[in-house]
C-alpha positions as CSV (number, residue, x, y, z in Angstrom):
1,M,33.9,-9.6,-4.2
2,L,36.0,-10.5,-1.1
3,F,34.5,-7.5,0.8
4,R,31.0,-8.8,0.0
5,L,31.9,-12.2,1.3
6,F,33.4,-10.7,4.4
7,L,30.2,-8.6,5.0
8,L,27.9,-11.7,4.5
9,L,30.0,-13.8,6.9
10,N,29.8,-11.0,9.5
11,L,26.1,-10.7,9.1
12,L,25.8,-14.5,9.5
13,L,27.8,-14.4,12.7
14,L,25.7,-11.5,13.9
15,N,22.5,-13.6,13.3
16,L,24.0,-16.7,14.9
17,Y,25.7,-15.3,17.9
18,A,24.7,-11.7,18.6
19,C,20.9,-12.2,18.9
20,K,20.5,-14.5,21.9
21,N,17.7,-17.0,21.7
22,G,16.7,-15.7,18.3
23,Y,13.0,-15.9,17.5
24,F,12.2,-17.2,21.0
25,S,13.3,-13.8,22.3
26,C,11.0,-12.2,19.7
27,V,8.0,-14.2,20.9
28,A,8.8,-13.1,24.5
29,K,9.2,-9.5,23.5
30,T,6.0,-9.5,21.6
31,K,4.2,-10.9,24.6
32,D,5.8,-8.6,27.2
33,S,5.1,-5.5,25.0
34,K,1.4,-6.5,24.5
35,T,1.9,-6.0,20.8
36,I,-0.9,-8.3,19.7
37,Q,-4.4,-7.2,20.8
38,N,-7.2,-9.3,19.4
39,D,-7.3,-8.4,15.7
40,S,-4.8,-5.5,16.0
41,L,-1.1,-4.8,16.4
42,S,0.2,-2.2,18.8
43,I,4.0,-2.2,18.3
44,P,6.2,-0.1,20.5
45,I,8.7,2.0,18.5
46,K,11.2,4.7,19.2
47,G,10.3,7.4,21.7
48,D,6.9,7.2,23.4
49,K,5.0,6.0,20.4
50,R,3.4,2.8,19.0
51,L,2.8,1.7,15.5
52,V,-0.7,0.4,15.2
53,Y,-2.3,-1.8,12.6
54,S,-6.1,-1.9,13.1
55,K,-9.3,-1.7,11.2
56,K,-10.8,0.1,14.1
57,I,-9.8,3.6,15.3
58,P,-7.5,3.2,18.3
59,N,-8.7,4.5,21.7
60,A,-5.6,6.7,22.1
61,K,-4.1,9.9,21.1
62,I,-3.5,9.5,17.3
63,L,-0.4,11.3,16.0
64,K,-0.6,10.1,12.4
65,H,-3.0,7.9,10.3
66,D,-2.6,6.0,7.0
67,P,-6.1,5.1,5.9
68,F,-4.9,3.1,2.9
69,L,-3.0,0.5,5.0
70,N,-4.9,0.9,8.3
71,L,-1.8,2.2,10.1
72,Y,-1.6,4.6,13.0
73,I,1.0,6.2,15.2
74,I,-0.3,6.7,18.7
75,K,1.1,8.0,22.0
76,D,2.4,5.3,24.2
77,K,1.5,6.2,27.8
78,K,3.4,3.3,29.4
79,H,6.5,3.5,27.2
80,F,7.9,0.0,26.7
81,K,11.6,0.1,27.4
82,Y,12.7,-2.1,24.5
83,P,11.0,-0.8,21.3
84,F,11.1,-2.6,17.9
85,D,13.0,-1.0,15.1
86,I,12.6,-1.4,11.3
87,N,15.3,-3.5,9.8
88,M,16.6,-1.6,6.8
89,R,19.8,-3.6,6.7
90,L,20.7,-6.8,4.7
91,Q,18.8,-9.7,6.3
92,L,19.6,-13.4,5.9
93,G,16.5,-14.8,7.4
94,S,13.1,-14.0,8.9
95,A,10.1,-15.5,10.6
96,V,6.5,-14.6,11.4
97,V,6.1,-14.0,15.1
98,T,3.2,-13.9,17.5
99,D,3.1,-13.7,21.3
100,K,2.9,-17.5,21.4
101,T,5.0,-18.9,18.6
102,F,7.0,-18.3,15.4
103,K,7.5,-19.9,12.0
104,E,10.5,-19.2,9.8
105,G,9.8,-18.4,6.2
106,K,10.6,-16.1,3.3
107,V,9.1,-13.5,1.1
108,L,7.4,-15.1,-1.9
109,K,6.1,-11.9,-3.6
110,E,6.9,-8.3,-2.7
111,Q,4.2,-5.7,-2.0
112,V,3.2,-3.9,-5.2
113,G,1.8,-0.5,-4.2
114,L,-1.2,-0.2,-2.0
115,N,-3.5,-2.7,-3.7
116,T,-1.3,-5.8,-3.7
117,L,0.2,-6.7,-0.4
118,G,3.2,-9.1,-0.2
119,T,3.0,-12.9,0.1
120,Y,4.9,-14.7,2.9
121,S,5.6,-18.5,2.8
122,A,4.9,-19.3,6.5
123,K,1.2,-19.4,7.5
124,I,0.1,-18.3,11.0
125,K,-2.8,-16.6,12.7
126,T,-2.9,-13.0,11.7
127,P,-2.1,-10.3,12.5
128,A,1.5,-11.1,13.3
129,L,5.0,-9.6,13.0
130,I,7.6,-10.5,10.5
131,T,11.0,-10.1,12.2
132,S,14.7,-10.9,11.9
133,S,16.3,-13.2,14.5
134,C,17.3,-10.0,16.3
135,C,13.6,-9.0,16.5
136,A,13.9,-6.1,14.0
137,L,10.7,-5.6,11.9
138,E,10.7,-6.9,8.3
139,G,7.0,-6.3,7.9
140,I,3.6,-7.0,9.5
141,L,1.4,-9.9,8.4
142,T,-2.3,-9.0,7.9
143,P,-5.2,-11.2,6.7
144,N,-4.7,-9.6,3.2
145,G,-0.9,-10.2,3.0
146,F,2.1,-8.5,4.5
147,I,2.9,-4.8,4.6
148,D,6.5,-4.3,3.7
149,K,9.1,-2.7,6.0
150,Y,9.7,0.1,3.4
151,Y,6.1,1.2,3.9
152,L,6.4,1.0,7.6
153,N,9.6,2.9,7.7
154,R,8.3,5.6,5.5
155,F,5.1,6.0,7.5
156,I,7.0,6.3,10.8
157,N,9.5,8.8,9.5
158,A,7.7,10.9,6.9
159,K,6.1,14.2,8.0
160,S,2.9,13.3,6.1
161,A,1.1,10.1,5.4
162,D,0.2,11.2,1.9
163,Y,1.3,9.2,-1.1
164,G,2.2,10.4,-4.6
165,D,0.3,9.3,-7.7
166,I,1.0,9.7,-11.4
167,G,-2.2,8.1,-12.4
168,I,-1.2,4.5,-13.3
169,R,-1.4,1.0,-11.8
170,V,1.2,-1.5,-12.9
171,Q,2.2,-5.2,-12.8
172,D,5.2,-7.3,-13.8
173,A,4.6,-8.9,-17.3
174,G,7.7,-10.8,-18.2
175,K,10.5,-8.3,-18.9
176,C,8.0,-5.5,-19.0
177,I,6.5,-3.5,-16.2
178,K,3.1,-3.0,-17.7
179,V,0.5,-0.3,-17.1
180,I,-2.8,-2.1,-16.3
181,A,-4.9,1.0,-15.6
182,S,-4.6,4.7,-16.3
183,N,-6.6,7.5,-14.6
184,P,-8.8,9.3,-17.2
185,Y,-9.5,12.2,-14.8
186,L,-5.9,13.1,-14.2
187,K,-5.3,16.2,-16.3
188,N,-2.8,15.7,-19.2
189,N,-2.1,12.1,-18.2
190,P,0.1,10.9,-21.0
191,L,0.2,7.2,-20.0
192,K,-2.1,4.5,-21.4
193,R,-3.1,0.9,-20.5
194,G,-0.5,-1.4,-22.2
195,D,2.5,1.0,-21.9
196,C,5.7,-0.7,-20.9
197,I,7.6,1.3,-18.3
198,L,11.4,1.4,-19.0
199,A,12.7,4.1,-16.7
200,F,11.7,6.5,-14.0
201,D,13.7,9.7,-13.4
202,G,16.3,8.5,-15.7
203,K,16.9,5.1,-13.9
204,K,15.9,1.7,-15.3
205,V,13.1,0.1,-13.4
206,Y,13.4,-3.6,-12.5
207,S,10.1,-4.5,-10.8
208,S,6.6,-3.1,-10.3
209,A,7.1,-3.2,-6.5
210,H,10.2,-0.9,-6.8
211,L,8.5,1.4,-9.3
212,M,5.4,1.8,-7.2
213,R,7.5,2.7,-4.1
214,Q,9.3,5.4,-6.1
215,I,6.0,6.8,-7.2
216,L,4.1,6.5,-3.9
217,F,7.0,7.8,-1.8
218,S,7.5,10.9,-4.0
219,K,6.4,14.3,-2.7
220,V,3.0,15.5,-3.8
221,G,3.7,18.2,-6.5
222,S,7.2,16.9,-7.4
223,K,8.1,16.6,-11.1
224,H,9.4,13.4,-12.7
225,T,10.3,11.9,-16.1
226,I,9.0,8.5,-17.2
227,K,10.3,6.5,-20.2
228,I,7.9,4.1,-21.8
229,K,7.6,1.8,-24.9
230,R,4.3,1.9,-26.8
231,D,3.6,0.1,-30.1
232,G,7.3,-0.4,-30.7
233,K,8.3,3.3,-30.1
234,V,10.0,4.8,-27.1
235,Y,8.6,8.0,-25.5
236,T,9.7,10.1,-22.5
237,F,7.1,12.1,-20.7
238,N,7.2,14.7,-17.9
239,V,4.7,14.0,-15.1
240,V,3.8,15.5,-11.8
241,A,3.0,13.6,-8.6
242,N,-0.6,14.2,-7.5
243,K,-2.0,13.2,-4.2
244,R,-3.1,9.5,-4.1
245,T,-6.8,9.2,-3.3
246,G,-7.6,5.5,-3.7
247,G,-6.0,2.1,-3.0
248,G,-5.5,-0.4,-0.2
249,E,-8.5,-0.2,2.2
250,I,-9.9,2.7,0.2
251,S,-11.7,2.0,-3.1
252,D,-9.5,2.5,-6.2
253,T,-11.7,3.1,-9.2
254,F,-10.2,6.5,-10.2
255,L,-13.6,8.1,-9.3
256,E,-12.0,8.7,-5.9
257,F,-9.8,11.3,-7.7
258,R,-13.1,13.2,-8.3
259,G,-14.5,12.6,-4.8
260,I,-16.6,9.4,-5.0
261,F,-15.7,6.4,-2.8
262,F,-17.3,2.9,-3.0
263,N,-17.4,-0.3,-1.0
264,K,-16.7,-3.7,-2.6
265,K,-20.3,-3.9,-3.8
266,L,-20.2,-0.4,-5.4
267,Y,-22.4,1.3,-2.8
268,I,-21.2,4.9,-2.2
269,V,-19.5,5.2,1.2
270,G,-17.8,8.6,0.7
271,L,-18.8,11.7,-1.2
272,N,-17.3,15.2,-1.3
273,Q,-19.5,18.3,-1.2
274,Y,-19.2,18.9,-4.9
275,F,-21.1,15.7,-5.9
276,K,-23.8,16.2,-3.3
277,D,-25.0,18.9,-5.7
278,Y,-25.6,16.1,-8.3
279,G,-28.3,14.6,-6.1
280,M,-26.1,11.6,-5.1
281,K,-26.2,10.3,-1.5
282,L,-24.4,7.8,0.6
283,G,-25.8,4.3,0.0
284,D,-26.5,4.8,-3.7
285,R,-25.4,1.8,-5.7
286,L,-23.6,2.1,-9.0
287,V,-25.2,-0.2,-11.6
288,Q,-23.7,0.8,-15.0
289,V,-20.8,2.9,-16.3
290,N,-21.1,4.2,-19.9
291,G,-23.9,1.7,-20.7
292,V,-22.0,-1.4,-19.3
293,R,-23.1,-3.2,-16.2
294,V,-20.4,-3.4,-13.5
295,K,-20.2,-5.7,-10.5
296,N,-17.0,-4.7,-8.8
297,Q,-14.3,-2.1,-8.5
298,D,-12.0,-3.8,-11.1
299,E,-14.7,-3.8,-13.8
300,L,-15.6,-0.2,-13.0
301,R,-12.0,1.0,-13.3
302,E,-11.5,-1.0,-16.6
303,Y,-14.6,0.5,-18.3
304,I,-14.3,4.0,-17.0
305,E,-10.7,4.7,-18.1
306,N,-11.8,4.5,-21.8
307,F,-13.8,7.7,-21.5
308,K,-11.7,10.8,-21.0
309,D,-14.3,13.4,-22.0
310,F,-17.1,12.3,-19.6
311,S,-18.5,9.2,-17.9
312,S,-22.1,8.3,-17.7
313,L,-22.9,6.6,-14.4
314,L,-26.2,4.8,-13.6
315,F,-27.1,4.7,-9.9
316,E,-29.9,2.9,-8.0
317,R,-31.6,4.1,-4.8
318,N,-34.7,2.3,-3.4
319,N,-35.5,0.7,-6.8
320,F,-35.2,4.2,-8.5
321,Q,-32.5,4.6,-11.1
322,F,-30.9,7.9,-12.2
323,F,-27.9,9.0,-14.4
324,V,-25.0,11.2,-13.4
325,N,-22.5,12.4,-16.0
326,I,-19.0,13.0,-14.6
327,K,-16.6,15.2,-16.7
């Protein structure tokens, strides 16, 4: 207990005295590094690289790309001398920072996977940085919420930008981490909507945010155990991490696992070669799934997961409608 108090006091002193001018310095650093560029961020990081958040492809040499979160690592030709680092230490305070101002605040809700970005208390024009008073990154604030430092750190340091997936989407539900969707196309998927997740790899799980990081950051092909409660009984299943195909800026209806990608209005925006043989084309609009009209991705995912054998999809193209059965 005394050691923890000593550590906290030292961290407090570090924040108060070791970081000269605090967030004012962070504003100046953001401006000098030209980090904010219109609707994008270009953050100098270690070496001759920049971490970019942008909905447009950067006009630079791209070293790595995360299409789910609109993140890039690019080559930095000018090489800013004082790069930002990711703060993976205990932090007592934070603020959102632009090249003009800052506002102190706090995390209200953590980022849960790729589909639900975090919520920060202070409001400011986006995109912006979330930093400690020593200008270390705590996250980046986007129009859809903030991307957590754990995702930034993993993206920067991992060899691949791929994410793991065991076929479920979850949310906190009281004391239960509840499965709210389960992929019907994932072979031998033992998990169902409504399952309560108790443990992952033998360790108790405390939040949907932490569980999704464990799943997403797992290596594709790695084996895991998951303990769940269903209808009053407890089960433990063996699962394998597949490659995540949908989420964040990519549609997440589970049909992405089969190679069909949609925009928010359910028009096809991506299609692998296999489904082109079905007569489907980019721009076709999905109207019904298994006889039920769907208007958005959430409805599509909800109705489609109840049909494990096959799904009947009704598409429309130039007022012509046609069915496609997906097994």
